TIMAR-209527 format. One record per residue (C-alpha): x, y, z; residue in one letter. Coordinates in steps of 0.25 Angstrom, whole numbers. Example, Ala and Ser with C-alpha at 12.3 -4.5 7.8 and 13.67 -1.06 7.14 Angstrom:
+-------+-------+-------+------+
!    c1 !    c2 !    c3 ! type !
+-------+-------+-------+------+
!    49 !   -18 !    31 !    A !
!    55 !    -4 !    29 !    S !
+-------+-------+-------+------+
END
This chain:
+-------+-------+-------+------+
!    c1 !    c2 !    c3 ! type !
+-------+-------+-------+------+
!   -58 !   214 !    67 !    X !
!   -73 !   221 !    68 !    X !
!   -75 !   231 !    75 !    X !
!   -89 !   235 !    82 !    X !
!   -92 !   244 !    67 !    X !
!   -92 !   231 !    58 !    X !
!   -98 !   219 !    69 !    X !
!  -111 !   215 !    60 !    X !
!  -124 !   220 !    65 !    X !
!  -129 !   212 !    78 !    X !
!  -140 !   201 !    69 !    X !
!  -154 !   194 !    74 !    X !
!  -153 !   181 !    81 !    X !
!  -145 !   172 !    72 !    X !
!  -152 !   159 !    64 !    X !
!  -150 !   146 !    56 !    X !
!  -134 !   144 !    57 !    X !
!  -132 !   157 !    65 !    X !
!  -138 !   150 !    78 !    X !
!  -132 !   137 !    76 !    X !
!  -119 !   132 !    83 !    X !
!  -107 !   127 !    73 !    X !
!  -115 !   111 !    76 !    X !
!  -126 !   114 !    71 !    X !
!  -123 !   123 !    57 !    X !
!  -111 !   116 !    54 !    X !
!  -120 !   104 !    50 !    X !
!  -122 !   113 !    37 !    X !
!  -110 !   107 !    30 !    X !
!  -110 !   120 !    20 !    X !
!  -113 !   130 !    35 !    X !
!   -99 !   121 !    39 !    X !
!   -91 !   123 !    26 !    X !
!   -95 !   137 !    25 !    X !
!   -89 !   139 !    42 !    X !
!   -77 !   132 !    40 !    X !
!   -75 !   143 !    26 !    X !
!   -78 !   153 !    37 !    X !
!   -68 !   148 !    44 !    X !
!   -57 !   144 !    38 !    X !
!   -56 !   157 !    31 !    X !
!   -59 !   166 !    43 !    X !
!   -47 !   157 !    52 !    X !
!   -36 !   160 !    39 !    X !
!   -38 !   175 !    41 !    X !
!   -36 !   174 !    56 !    X !
!   -23 !   168 !    51 !    X !
!   -20 !   176 !    40 !    X !
!   -24 !   190 !    49 !    X !
!   -13 !   183 !    58 !    X !
!    -4 !   184 !    51 !    X !
!    -8 !   196 !    44 !    X !
!    -6 !   203 !    57 !    X !
!     6 !   197 !    60 !    X !
!    12 !   201 !    48 !    X !
!     6 !   215 !    50 !    X !
!    14 !   216 !    64 !    X !
!    28 !   218 !    56 !    X !
!    23 !   230 !    50 !    X !
!    19 !   236 !    62 !    X !
!    25 !   249 !    64 !    X !
!    28 !   246 !    81 !    X !
!    29 !   235 !    90 !    X !
!    16 !   236 !    99 !    X !
!     7 !   238 !    83 !    X !
!    16 !   223 !    82 !    X !
!    12 !   219 !    94 !    X !
!    -5 !   223 !    92 !    X !
!    -4 !   216 !    77 !    X !
!     4 !   203 !    82 !    X !
!    -8 !   203 !    94 !    X !
!   -19 !   203 !    84 !    X !
!   -12 !   190 !    75 !    X !
!   -14 !   182 !    88 !    X !
!   -29 !   186 !    88 !    X !
!   -30 !   181 !    76 !    X !
!   -22 !   169 !    74 !    X !
!   -32 !   167 !    89 !    X !
!   -43 !   168 !    77 !    X !
!   -37 !   159 !    66 !    X !
!   -33 !   147 !    77 !    X !
!   -50 !   149 !    83 !    X !
!   -54 !   149 !    71 !    X !
!   -46 !   136 !    68 !    X !
!   -48 !   131 !    80 !    X !
!   -65 !   129 !    76 !    X !
!   -59 !   125 !    62 !    X !
!   -54 !   113 !    69 !    X !
!   -64 !   112 !    79 !    X !
!   -77 !   108 !    67 !    X !
!   -66 !    98 !    60 !    X !
!   -61 !   109 !    48 !    X !
!   -44 !   109 !    46 !    X !
!   -41 !   124 !    48 !    X !
!   -31 !   124 !    37 !    X !
!   -42 !   118 !    26 !    X !
!   -53 !   128 !    32 !    X !
!   -42 !   141 !    30 !    X !
!   -37 !   135 !    15 !    X !
!   -49 !   142 !     6 !    X !
!   -47 !   156 !    12 !    X !
!   -28 !   157 !    10 !    X !
!   -31 !   161 !    -2 !    X !
!   -41 !   172 !     0 !    X !
!   -34 !   176 !    11 !    X !
!   -20 !   175 !     8 !    X !
!   -22 !   182 !    -6 !    X !
!   -30 !   195 !     2 !    X !
!   -18 !   200 !    12 !    X !
!    -8 !   195 !     0 !    X !
!   -18 !   207 !    -9 !    X !
!   -18 !   218 !     5 !    X !
!    -5 !   214 !    11 !    X !
!    -2 !   228 !    20 !    X !
!    10 !   237 !    14 !    X !
!    11 !   242 !    29 !    X !
!     6 !   240 !    44 !    X !
!    -4 !   250 !    40 !    X !
!   -11 !   244 !    30 !    X !
!   -11 !   230 !    37 !    X !
!   -18 !   237 !    48 !    X !
!   -29 !   240 !    40 !    X !
!   -28 !   227 !    32 !    X !
!   -31 !   219 !    45 !    X !
!   -42 !   230 !    50 !    X !
!   -49 !   231 !    33 !    X !
!   -46 !   218 !    32 !    X !
!   -50 !   208 !    46 !    X !
!   -61 !   217 !    46 !    X !
!   -67 !   215 !    33 !    X !
!   -68 !   200 !    37 !    X !
!   -72 !   199 !    51 !    X !
!   -83 !   207 !    46 !    X !
!   -84 !   197 !    35 !    X !
!   -85 !   184 !    46 !    X !
!   -95 !   193 !    59 !    X !
!  -103 !   194 !    46 !    X !
!  -103 !   179 !    42 !    X !
!  -102 !   175 !    56 !    X !
!  -114 !   179 !    59 !    X !
!  -121 !   168 !    51 !    X !
!  -113 !   158 !    58 !    X !
!  -117 !   145 !    69 !    X !
!  -115 !   150 !    82 !    X !
!   -99 !   144 !    85 !    X !
!   -96 !   147 !    72 !    X !
!   -99 !   161 !    71 !    X !
!   -90 !   163 !    87 !    X !
!   -79 !   160 !    81 !    X !
!   -80 !   166 !    71 !    X !
!   -81 !   179 !    80 !    X !
!   -73 !   175 !    88 !    X !
!   -60 !   176 !    79 !    X !
!   -65 !   189 !    73 !    X !
!   -63 !   198 !    87 !    X !
!   -55 !   211 !    83 !    X !
!   -40 !   208 !    85 !    X !
!   -37 !   222 !    88 !    X !
!   -32 !   225 !    76 !    X !
!   -43 !   234 !    72 !    X !
!   -43 !   245 !    82 !    X !
!   -27 !   244 !    80 !    X !
!   -27 !   246 !    66 !    X !
!   -36 !   257 !    68 !    X !
!   -30 !   263 !    77 !    X !
!   -15 !   263 !    70 !    X !
!   -22 !   266 !    56 !    X !
!   -28 !   279 !    62 !    X !
!   -15 !   285 !    66 !    X !
!    -9 !   281 !    56 !    X !
!   -18 !   286 !    46 !    X !
!   -17 !   301 !    58 !    X !
!    -3 !   302 !    56 !    X !
!    -5 !   302 !    40 !    X !
!   -16 !   304 !    33 !    X !
!   -13 !   300 !    19 !    X !
!   -13 !   285 !    25 !    X !
!   -27 !   282 !    26 !    X !
!   -30 !   282 !    12 !    X !
!   -18 !   273 !    10 !    X !
!   -24 !   266 !    20 !    X !
!   -39 !   266 !    15 !    X !
!   -36 !   261 !     2 !    X !
!   -30 !   250 !     6 !    X !
!   -44 !   246 !    16 !    X !
!   -52 !   246 !     5 !    X !
!   -44 !   238 !    -4 !    X !
!   -43 !   227 !     6 !    X !
!   -60 !   229 !    10 !    X !
!   -60 !   224 !    -7 !    X !
!   -47 !   214 !    -4 !    X !
!   -55 !   207 !     9 !    X !
!   -70 !   207 !     2 !    X !
!   -66 !   198 !   -14 !    X !
!   -56 !   190 !    -4 !    X !
!   -70 !   189 !     6 !    X !
!   -77 !   188 !    -7 !    X !
!   -68 !   177 !   -12 !    X !
!   -68 !   168 !    -2 !    X !
!   -83 !   167 !    -2 !    X !
!   -84 !   165 !   -16 !    X !
!   -76 !   154 !   -14 !    X !
!   -80 !   146 !    -2 !    X !
!   -95 !   142 !    -5 !    X !
!   -98 !   135 !     9 !    X !
!   -94 !   152 !    14 !    X !
!  -101 !   158 !     4 !    X !
!  -114 !   149 !     5 !    X !
!  -113 !   154 !    19 !    X !
!  -112 !   171 !    16 !    X !
!  -126 !   168 !     8 !    X !
!  -133 !   162 !    14 !    X !
!  -133 !   147 !    12 !    X !
!  -128 !   142 !    25 !    X !
!  -127 !   153 !    34 !    X !
!  -139 !   162 !    37 !    X !
!  -141 !   177 !    36 !    X !
!  -132 !   177 !    22 !    X !
!  -138 !   180 !     8 !    X !
!  -130 !   188 !    -3 !    X !
!  -136 !   200 !     1 !    X !
!  -132 !   197 !    15 !    X !
!  -118 !   194 !    11 !    X !
!  -120 !   210 !     3 !    X !
!  -122 !   215 !    15 !    X !
!  -111 !   209 !    23 !    X !
!  -101 !   214 !    14 !    X !
!  -108 !   229 !    16 !    X !
!  -107 !   226 !    30 !    X !
!   -93 !   221 !    29 !    X !
!   -88 !   234 !    21 !    X !
!   -95 !   245 !    27 !    X !
!   -88 !   239 !    41 !    X !
!   -75 !   240 !    33 !    X !
!   -79 !   256 !    31 !    X !
!   -80 !   257 !    46 !    X !
!   -67 !   252 !    48 !    X !
!   -60 !   261 !    38 !    X !
!   -67 !   271 !    46 !    X !
!   -61 !   268 !    58 !    X !
!   -47 !   265 !    52 !    X !
!   -49 !   281 !    45 !    X !
!   -48 !   276 !    31 !    X !
!   -60 !   278 !    21 !    X !
!   -67 !   267 !    14 !    X !
+-------+-------+-------+------+
END
């Protein structure tokens, strides 16, 4: 999920791969492999988000809250279907594309299982937003067709404003809750960055894309700046929640 505060700044007119369509860019087998990895990771992330939101709905304190989370879960599954269909369209088995990323995602969710309703909301808001920030950064360097799909499935499902409203109300009612949730959000940030770096390191085509071997505009220094921007966006989201980063 993204907000105006964490969307990447507008850049100059796209060049290189970013100015090409999929048919042209995918002639390069390394670029094709990188995109398959990216879509596989994004697809499993959406599927896991659907599953997590459905589980979180069980913790909802009211029927209205339960219904809201169910609606968001449905939106996440629709995003998954869009990526699944795209993978099939380009001749890739969705399960095959997702499989390399299952362990990392499952490990993240196992390490960050929320203990209550509020922790679940913060996890969805913080964790999903970090992932969205990363994919939006990468999307700027993708071919036009893939970029359009990635940006479409990153549309906010409504969880951002919902989480902010509920968490701020809880802190106002019981200020001590803020300290616990701030620590929880810091842990989520650390785990999310650790798992994302692990995934990139293990996938050669994806890591090559990020350091400039495939997509235009990235180099090691730019990767550092990218993670700095993601960290800055996280700080703004924490402030929106009424928490210290």
